[in-house]
C-alpha positions as a Python dict, from the first residue, in 0.01 Angstrom:
ca = {
    (1, 'M'): (0, 0, 0),
    (2, 'T'): (-41, -133, -354),
    (3, 'S'): (325, -239, -359),
    (4, 'L'): (283, -423, -30),
    (5, 'K'): (-24, -608, -160),
    (6, 'S'): (171, -700, -471),
    (7, 'E'): (461, -836, -266),
    (8, 'N'): (224, -1037, -49),
    (9, 'F'): (60, -1178, -358),
    (10, 'E'): (398, -1279, -502),
    (11, 'V'): (496, -1454, -180),
    (12, 'L'): (161, -1635, -168),
    (13, 'Y'): (188, -1727, -536),
    (14, 'E'): (538, -1873, -494),
    (15, 'H'): (429, -2061, -183),
    (16, 'E'): (132, -2218, -361),
    (17, 'K'): (346, -2289, -668),
    (18, 'K'): (599, -2482, -457),
    (19, 'K'): (317, -2676, -290),
    (20, 'R'): (179, -2769, -631),
    (21, 'E'): (522, -2873, -761),
    (22, 'K'): (578, -3085, -450),
    (23, 'A'): (239, -3251, -492),
    (24, 'E'): (311, -3319, -860),
    (25, 'A'): (647, -3474, -770),
    (26, 'Q'): (483, -3694, -508),
    (27, 'L'): (217, -3797, -757),
    (28, 'E'): (478, -3887, -1017),
    (29, 'E'): (674, -4088, -761),
    (30, 'A'): (357, -4272, -659),
    (31, 'N'): (276, -4336, -1024),
    (32, 'Q'): (622, -4481, -1086),
    (33, 'N'): (591, -4703, -779),
    (34, 'I'): (257, -4832, -902),
    (35, 'I'): (399, -4899, -1248),
    (36, 'M'): (692, -5088, -1093),
    (37, 'S'): (455, -5283, -869),
    (38, 'T'): (224, -5378, -1156),
    (39, 'E'): (521, -5495, -1362),
    (40, 'L'): (623, -5722, -1075),
    (41, 'I'): (266, -5850, -1051),
    (42, 'K'): (257, -5913, -1427),
    (43, 'E'): (581, -6111, -1408),
    (44, 'A'): (443, -6313, -1115),
    (45, 'V'): (123, -6380, -1311),
    (46, 'R'): (324, -6500, -1612),
    (47, 'K'): (521, -6742, -1392),
    (48, 'Y'): (203, -6848, -1211),
    (49, 'E'): (28, -6915, -1542),
    (50, 'A'): (311, -7132, -1680),
    (51, 'I'): (347, -7336, -1361),
    (52, 'Y'): (-29, -7366, -1306),
    (53, 'R'): (-83, -7497, -1659),
    (54, 'K'): (183, -7769, -1612),
    (55, 'L'): (57, -7874, -1270),
    (56, 'L'): (-308, -7891, -1371),
    (57, 'Q'): (-233, -8077, -1694),
    (58, 'L'): (-34, -8334, -1496),
    (59, 'K'): (-311, -8362, -1239),
    (60, 'D'): (-605, -8362, -1480),
    (61, 'P'): (-553, -8443, -1852),
    (62, 'D'): (-905, -8317, -1924),
    (63, 'Y'): (-840, -7976, -1769),
    (64, 'K'): (-995, -7698, -1976),
    (65, 'E'): (-757, -7411, -2040),
    (66, 'E'): (-1036, -7157, -2079),
    (67, 'N'): (-1087, -7173, -1701),
    (68, 'L'): (-733, -7049, -1641),
    (69, 'N'): (-759, -6800, -1928),
    (70, 'E'): (-1063, -6640, -1765),
    (71, 'E'): (-883, -6617, -1430),
    (72, 'I'): (-575, -6461, -1593),
    (73, 'E'): (-798, -6211, -1776),
    (74, 'L'): (-956, -6101, -1448),
    (75, 'I'): (-612, -6062, -1289),
    (76, 'N'): (-494, -5852, -1583),
    (77, 'N'): (-806, -5634, -1561),
    (78, 'F'): (-727, -5575, -1193),
    (79, 'I'): (-365, -5484, -1281),
    (80, 'N'): (-489, -5235, -1540),
    (81, 'S'): (-718, -5078, -1282),
    (82, 'L'): (-412, -5004, -1065),
    (83, 'Q'): (-255, -4782, -1329),
    (84, 'I'): (-300, -4405, -1280),
    (85, 'K'): (-445, -4286, -1605),
    (86, 'N'): (-451, -3914, -1531),
    (87, 'T'): (-204, -3666, -1385),
    (88, 'T'): (-468, -3555, -1136),
    (89, 'I'): (-655, -3744, -866),
    (90, 'D'): (-1011, -3658, -769),
    (91, 'E'): (-988, -3608, -392),
    (92, 'S'): (-1354, -3698, -337),
    (93, 'L'): (-1335, -4016, -544),
    (94, 'E'): (-1022, -4119, -359),
    (95, 'Y'): (-1200, -4057, -29),
    (96, 'C'): (-1496, -4270, -142),
    (97, 'Y'): (-1283, -4573, -224),
    (98, 'N'): (-1080, -4535, 95),
    (99, 'K'): (-1400, -4513, 297),
    (100, 'L'): (-1552, -4809, 114),
    (101, 'E'): (-1259, -5022, 229),
    (102, 'K'): (-1309, -4907, 589),
    (103, 'V'): (-1683, -4976, 604),
    (104, 'S'): (-1683, -5299, 401),
    (105, 'R'): (-1365, -5485, 307),
    (106, 'S'): (-1560, -5770, 145),
    (107, 'F'): (-1752, -5541, -91),
    (108, 'T'): (-1433, -5346, -169),
    (109, 'V'): (-1283, -5657, -330),
    (110, 'V'): (-1578, -5729, -559),
    (111, 'I'): (-1642, -5363, -647),
    (112, 'N'): (-1279, -5298, -740),
    (113, 'Q'): (-1281, -5571, -1004),
    (114, 'L'): (-1599, -5438, -1174),
    (115, 'N'): (-1611, -5310, -1529),
    (116, 'P'): (-1506, -4939, -1521),
    (117, 'K'): (-1842, -4846, -1679),
    (118, 'I'): (-2019, -4912, -1347),
    (119, 'K'): (-1742, -4932, -1086),
    (120, 'D'): (-1777, -4574, -952),
    (121, 'E'): (-2156, -4587, -980),
    (122, 'I'): (-2181, -4895, -760),
    (123, 'C'): (-1922, -4762, -514),
    (124, 'I'): (-2137, -4450, -465),
    (125, 'F'): (-2459, -4653, -454),
    (126, 'Y'): (-2311, -4860, -171),
    (127, 'L'): (-2187, -4554, 26),
    (128, 'V'): (-2521, -4373, -11),
    (129, 'L'): (-2702, -4676, 131),
    (130, 'R'): (-2435, -4717, 401),
    (131, 'A'): (-2508, -4359, 510),
    (132, 'L'): (-2882, -4437, 517),
    (133, 'D'): (-2818, -4753, 724),
    (134, 'T'): (-2605, -4547, 962),
    (135, 'I'): (-2905, -4329, 1041),
    (136, 'E'): (-3133, -4631, 1087),
    (137, 'D'): (-2887, -4815, 1315),
    (138, 'D'): (-2798, -4525, 1546),
    (139, 'P'): (-2952, -4596, 1889),
    (140, 'K'): (-2890, -4236, 2005),
    (141, 'L'): (-3159, -4096, 1772),
    (142, 'N'): (-3515, -4082, 1900),
    (143, 'T'): (-3787, -4222, 1674),
    (144, 'D'): (-3920, -3888, 1545),
    (145, 'T'): (-3575, -3755, 1457),
    (146, 'K'): (-3474, -4082, 1292),
    (147, 'V'): (-3789, -4103, 1079),
    (148, 'K'): (-3752, -3742, 967),
    (149, 'L'): (-3386, -3792, 868),
    (150, 'L'): (-3463, -4113, 682),
    (151, 'K'): (-3760, -3973, 490),
    (152, 'N'): (-3562, -3668, 376),
    (153, 'F'): (-3235, -3844, 299),
    (154, 'H'): (-3305, -3905, -72),
    (155, 'L'): (-3343, -3528, -115),
    (156, 'N'): (-2987, -3479, 16),
    (157, 'I'): (-2799, -3747, -178),
    (158, 'G'): (-2640, -3485, -401),
    (159, 'N'): (-2629, -3207, -141),
    (160, 'E'): (-2261, -3121, -106),
    (161, 'N'): (-2332, -2929, 217),
    (162, 'Y'): (-2503, -3225, 384),
    (163, 'S'): (-2329, -3371, 692),
    (164, 'H'): (-2386, -3481, 1050),
    (165, 'E'): (-2133, -3456, 1330),
    (166, 'D'): (-2252, -3728, 1566),
    (167, 'I'): (-2458, -3991, 1382),
    (168, 'G'): (-2339, -4352, 1376),
    (169, 'D'): (-2266, -4637, 1615),
    (170, 'E'): (-1915, -4707, 1477),
    (171, 'P'): (-1627, -4456, 1428),
    (172, 'D'): (-1602, -4521, 1052),
    (173, 'Y'): (-1975, -4459, 1010),
    (174, 'V'): (-1956, -4134, 1209),
    (175, 'E'): (-1665, -4020, 992),
    (176, 'L'): (-1860, -4105, 675),
    (177, 'M'): (-2152, -3887, 788),
    (178, 'Q'): (-1915, -3603, 880),
    (179, 'N'): (-1758, -3609, 535),
    (180, 'Y'): (-2061, -3706, 328),
    (181, 'S'): (-1990, -3411, 94),
    (182, 'H'): (-1732, -3628, -87),
    (183, 'V'): (-1999, -3886, -170),
    (184, 'A'): (-2237, -3612, -285),
    (185, 'R'): (-1974, -3460, -516),
    (186, 'I'): (-1909, -3786, -697),
    (187, 'F'): (-2282, -3863, -710),
    (188, 'N'): (-2334, -3531, -890),
    (189, 'K'): (-2079, -3637, -1154),
    (190, 'L'): (-2264, -3959, -1239),
    (191, 'D'): (-2482, -3991, -1546),
    (192, 'E'): (-2839, -3883, -1475),
    (193, 'K'): (-2973, -4234, -1546),
    (194, 'Y'): (-2766, -4373, -1257),
    (195, 'Q'): (-2856, -4084, -1026),
    (196, 'K'): (-3224, -4156, -1083),
    (197, 'I'): (-3185, -4525, -996),
    (198, 'I'): (-2993, -4448, -677),
    (199, 'E'): (-3243, -4180, -568),
    (200, 'E'): (-3548, -4403, -628),
    (201, 'I'): (-3405, -4706, -448),
    (202, 'T'): (-3287, -4491, -155),
    (203, 'K'): (-3632, -4333, -115),
    (204, 'K'): (-3809, -4671, -121),
    (205, 'M'): (-3561, -4815, 127),
    (206, 'A'): (-3596, -4522, 366),
    (207, 'D'): (-3976, -4538, 353),
    (208, 'G'): (-3958, -4910, 432),
    (209, 'M'): (-3722, -4853, 723),
    (210, 'C'): (-3962, -4595, 867),
    (211, 'E'): (-4252, -4836, 832),
    (212, 'F'): (-4075, -5092, 1053),
    (213, 'I'): (-3945, -4836, 1302),
    (214, 'E'): (-4304, -4731, 1362),
    (215, 'M'): (-4419, -5098, 1381),
    (216, 'K'): (-4172, -5156, 1668),
    (217, 'G'): (-4050, -5502, 1567),
    (218, 'I'): (-4090, -5779, 1313),
    (219, 'Q'): (-4391, -5996, 1386),
    (220, 'S'): (-4476, -6237, 1104),
    (221, 'L'): (-4262, -6422, 851),
    (222, 'K'): (-4430, -6208, 586),
    (223, 'D'): (-4309, -5898, 775),
    (224, 'Y'): (-3961, -6050, 786),
    (225, 'D'): (-3957, -6094, 408),
    (226, 'Q'): (-4087, -5741, 361),
    (227, 'Y'): (-3827, -5586, 592),
    (228, 'C'): (-3545, -5773, 416),
    (229, 'H'): (-3689, -5658, 83),
    (230, 'Y'): (-3669, -5295, 194),
    (231, 'V'): (-3312, -5310, 331),
    (232, 'A'): (-3155, -5561, 88),
    (233, 'G'): (-3391, -5683, -185),
    (234, 'L'): (-3416, -5329, -318),
    (235, 'V'): (-3036, -5322, -341),
    (236, 'G'): (-3045, -5627, -568),
    (237, 'I'): (-3312, -5460, -780),
    (238, 'G'): (-3118, -5131, -798),
    (239, 'L'): (-2796, -5309, -895),
    (240, 'T'): (-2982, -5495, -1170),
    (241, 'Q'): (-3114, -5164, -1303),
    (242, 'I'): (-2757, -5027, -1309),
    (243, 'F'): (-2629, -5338, -1491),
    (244, 'V'): (-2896, -5296, -1759),
    (245, 'A'): (-2859, -4915, -1785),
    (246, 'S'): (-2488, -4967, -1860),
    (247, 'D'): (-2574, -5215, -2142),
    (248, 'L'): (-2346, -5471, -1978),
    (249, 'E'): (-2645, -5697, -1914),
    (250, 'D'): (-2947, -5785, -2125),
    (251, 'R'): (-3269, -5595, -2060),
    (252, 'K'): (-3452, -5928, -2028),
    (253, 'I'): (-3317, -5964, -1675),
    (254, 'M'): (-3550, -5679, -1575),
    (255, 'E'): (-3833, -5932, -1614),
    (256, 'K'): (-3681, -6132, -1327),
    (257, 'L'): (-3653, -5875, -1051),
    (258, 'D'): (-3802, -6130, -809),
    (259, 'L'): (-3472, -6317, -847),
    (260, 'A'): (-3277, -5997, -781),
    (261, 'N'): (-3487, -5948, -468),
    (262, 'S'): (-3399, -6300, -350),
    (263, 'M'): (-3028, -6225, -396),
    (264, 'G'): (-3068, -5948, -139),
    (265, 'L'): (-3293, -6148, 94),
    (266, 'F'): (-3044, -6437, 111),
    (267, 'L'): (-2756, -6208, 208),
    (268, 'Q'): (-2960, -6008, 459),
    (269, 'K'): (-3114, -6311, 630),
    (270, 'T'): (-2772, -6473, 656),
    (271, 'N'): (-2637, -6161, 829),
    (272, 'I'): (-2938, -6133, 1061),
    (273, 'T'): (-2900, -6498, 1163),
    (274, 'R'): (-2522, -6476, 1213),
    (275, 'D'): (-2536, -6143, 1403),
    (276, 'Y'): (-2767, -6263, 1681),
    (277, 'A'): (-2528, -6188, 1970),
    (278, 'E'): (-2418, -5846, 1843),
    (279, 'D'): (-2774, -5734, 1767),
    (280, 'V'): (-2928, -5855, 2093),
    (281, 'E'): (-2652, -5689, 2295),
    (282, 'K'): (-2735, -5362, 2115),
    (283, 'K'): (-3110, -5416, 2175),
    (284, 'R'): (-3177, -5471, 1804),
    (285, 'F'): (-3430, -5749, 1736),
    (286, 'F'): (-3477, -5875, 1378),
    (287, 'W'): (-3574, -6240, 1425),
    (288, 'P'): (-3951, -6271, 1348),
    (289, 'N'): (-4178, -6337, 1644),
    (290, 'E'): (-4387, -6586, 1441),
    (291, 'L'): (-4086, -6817, 1424),
    (292, 'C'): (-3938, -6738, 1766),
    (293, 'S'): (-4267, -6794, 1952),
    (294, 'K'): (-4251, -7165, 1860),
    (295, 'F'): (-3947, -7198, 2085),
    (296, 'T'): (-3957, -6914, 2340),
    (297, 'L'): (-4146, -6607, 2456),
    (298, 'D'): (-3825, -6400, 2450),
    (299, 'Y'): (-3547, -6509, 2214),
    (300, 'G'): (-3316, -6253, 2374),
    (301, 'E'): (-3292, -6485, 2676),
    (302, 'F'): (-3068, -6719, 2476),
    (303, 'L'): (-2782, -6467, 2475),
    (304, 'K'): (-2485, -6648, 2636),
    (305, 'N'): (-2737, -6906, 2760),
    (306, 'P'): (-2837, -7135, 2470),
    (307, 'N'): (-3031, -7460, 2512),
    (308, 'N'): (-3184, -7716, 2272),
    (309, 'Q'): (-3471, -7480, 2190),
    (310, 'A'): (-3222, -7206, 2103),
    (311, 'I'): (-3042, -7440, 1860),
    (312, 'D'): (-3371, -7544, 1698),
    (313, 'L'): (-3468, -7179, 1656),
    (314, 'L'): (-3128, -7102, 1507),
    (315, 'N'): (-3161, -7387, 1257),
    (316, 'S'): (-3509, -7263, 1164),
    (317, 'M'): (-3360, -6921, 1087),
    (318, 'V'): (-3088, -7086, 877),
    (319, 'N'): (-3347, -7284, 681),
    (320, 'N'): (-3553, -6972, 622),
    (321, 'A'): (-3251, -6801, 467),
    (322, 'L'): (-3147, -7113, 275),
    (323, 'S'): (-3487, -7130, 103),
    (324, 'H'): (-3387, -6833, -118),
    (325, 'F'): (-3068, -6982, -260),
    (326, 'T'): (-3221, -7165, -557),
    (327, 'Q'): (-3350, -6831, -687),
    (328, 'C'): (-3003, -6683, -640),
    (329, 'I'): (-2869, -6956, -866),
    (330, 'S'): (-3132, -6873, -1128),
    (331, 'Y'): (-3031, -6506, -1119),
    (332, 'L'): (-2661, -6582, -1158),
    (333, 'K'): (-2736, -6799, -1462),
    (334, 'C'): (-2877, -6488, -1634),
    (335, 'L'): (-2556, -6281, -1607),
    (336, 'K'): (-2322, -6235, -1905),
    (337, 'D'): (-2054, -5986, -1797),
    (338, 'K'): (-1770, -6166, -1618),
    (339, 'T'): (-1701, -5890, -1368),
    (340, 'I'): (-2070, -5852, -1281),
    (341, 'F'): (-2099, -6229, -1233),
    (342, 'K'): (-1805, -6229, -993),
    (343, 'F'): (-1941, -5921, -811),
    (344, 'C'): (-2274, -6099, -756),
    (345, 'A'): (-2157, -6457, -703),
    (346, 'I'): (-1877, -6413, -448),
    (347, 'P'): (-2100, -6265, -170),
    (348, 'Q'): (-2354, -6545, -228),
    (349, 'V'): (-2088, -6817, -191),
    (350, 'M'): (-1954, -6649, 124),
    (351, 'A'): (-2306, -6628, 266),
    (352, 'L'): (-2372, -6997, 200),
    (353, 'S'): (-2042, -7084, 367),
    (354, 'T'): (-2145, -6865, 663),
    (355, 'L'): (-2481, -7041, 696),
    (356, 'Q'): (-2305, -7377, 698),
    (357, 'L'): (-2081, -7250, 979),
    (358, 'V'): (-2374, -7103, 1175),
    (359, 'F'): (-2599, -7410, 1146),
    (360, 'N'): (-2631, -7600, 1476),
    (361, 'N'): (-2355, -7382, 1623),
    (362, 'E'): (-2417, -7258, 1976),
    (363, 'K'): (-2131, -7007, 1940),
    (364, 'V'): (-2380, -6784, 1755),
    (365, 'F'): (-2538, -6707, 2094),
    (366, 'Y'): (-2205, -6587, 2235),
    (367, 'E'): (-2023, -6409, 1953),
    (368, 'N'): (-2024, -6299, 1590),
    (369, 'V'): (-1931, -6616, 1398),
    (370, 'K'): (-1744, -6556, 1070),
    (371, 'I'): (-1575, -6767, 805),
    (372, 'S'): (-1195, -6746, 811),
    (373, 'R'): (-998, -6497, 605),
    (374, 'T'): (-827, -6790, 432),
    (375, 'E'): (-1162, -6930, 319),
    (376, 'S'): (-1272, -6586, 198),
    (377, 'I'): (-956, -6552, -12),
    (378, 'E'): (-1008, -6899, -158),
    (379, 'I'): (-1365, -6811, -259),
    (380, 'V'): (-1256, -6485, -422),
    (381, 'S'): (-976, -6656, -616),
    (382, 'Q'): (-1184, -6953, -731),
    (383, 'C'): (-1525, -6804, -814),
    (384, 'F'): (-1472, -6650, -1157),
    (385, 'N'): (-1741, -6816, -1376),
    (386, 'F'): (-2056, -7024, -1330),
    (387, 'E'): (-1874, -7357, -1366),
    (388, 'Q'): (-1636, -7271, -1082),
    (389, 'F'): (-1928, -7131, -878),
    (390, 'K'): (-2106, -7462, -928),
    (391, 'V'): (-1804, -7659, -804),
    (392, 'L'): (-1775, -7440, -494),
    (393, 'I'): (-2145, -7473, -410),
    (394, 'E'): (-2146, -7849, -463),
    (395, 'N'): (-1849, -7884, -228),
    (396, 'F'): (-2016, -7673, 43),
    (397, 'V'): (-2349, -7857, 10),
    (398, 'H'): (-2195, -8206, 21),
    (399, 'K'): (-1983, -8108, 322),
    (400, 'W'): (-2294, -7971, 494),
    (401, 'K'): (-2503, -8280, 415),
    (402, 'N'): (-2228, -8507, 550),
    (403, 'S'): (-2232, -8315, 878),
    (404, 'L'): (-2606, -8366, 932),
    (405, 'D'): (-2742, -8635, 1156),
    (406, 'A'): (-3085, -8734, 1274),
    (407, 'K'): (-3029, -8562, 1608),
    (408, 'C'): (-2999, -8219, 1444),
    (409, 'G'): (-3309, -8005, 1482),
    (410, 'L'): (-3500, -7978, 1154),
    (411, 'F'): (-3265, -8230, 990),
    (412, 'Q'): (-3506, -8333, 715),
    (413, 'K'): (-3596, -7976, 617),
    (414, 'T'): (-3230, -7875, 590),
    (415, 'E'): (-3144, -8183, 384),
    (416, 'S'): (-3438, -8117, 151),
    (417, 'L'): (-3328, -7754, 92),
    (418, 'L'): (-2971, -7866, 22),
    (419, 'N'): (-3094, -8122, -229),
    (420, 'E'): (-3297, -7851, -404),
    (421, 'I'): (-2980, -7642, -437),
    (422, 'L'): (-2795, -7931, -603),
    (423, 'L'): (-3083, -7979, -849),
    (424, 'A'): (-3091, -7605, -929),
    (425, 'L'): (-2723, -7607, -1029),
}
């Protein structure tokens, strides 16, 4: 019997050994492919740099080379991030980045270029909050169950046995909840100072979500600001705390958390305005009654049936979101780390471009209106410091102002807000 056990062990050992050797060979092959790919990218960057310098100098004799140098530095940082530095890959970390790309391609781009000191921390922060949002957004959950899950979620952030089989209104969200253990494992590897920030923000956000679930709708504009603070402003505050905890940003920025809150409010209000059709179809109502009641008793009636009142209401929602952008500019002026600036600035530029597209656009009442992929790529490639951010914003604002006419609902208010943005730059 002992001999038989020994033979079985030897067979099992050899089997596992071969599996390991195969995995190591595959890893080495992948590593070599990445090295080859990055060398090709480096060569392309070198050619790009030489040609770009000549073209821009011919086009503009006053062109400042430091602009290109900063862009090349960011590209090189991205290339370095592609290199496999270890002979082992953390399966859970790999899952987290793969899942991040599935649930938010736009945030994947800006997170991947972050300083390595905070890259994993912010990836996990995002996925934790995505899991919390998944609970809030699931229409299958009754109110009592949803509130209980939300209020207890912060206690389970690092629980590697925590999962749910059927929570989520999209397949990728369901799969995230089923495999949440990967997120928990990486969370448990983070420095305690980052764990504390993530836990505190998650708890505050969940409590706020519960408050509005129990209120059954957003009534006043004050409520609207408060709801957006809970679901997005707190994210801006938490991110700022992470920036400071890493020593990549000055502690003085903690005195301006109202600006961090506005960063979140601007993004959230842009999404709420843009997502009218999708949200109303799913019986989710986020537009505040105080504003809607000026134009209709039921703003859901405008779905696939917009009129002049619908357009005026839409433009009012756009203006409400736009009112936060000057504070976003003030926040971005405080940032020192180049990768953090790009992480924060790119979503703001995309949101402003989205608002410009949404303004006075009846398509909002039929479908989810989005900026083109080409425009997104242009924003990502051009927004790498405050000077370039300023150029992008000025272009968007002037284009928007030129499209306004006296027939547009709330023309004067929109023009005034756009002028304030130009002054803030």
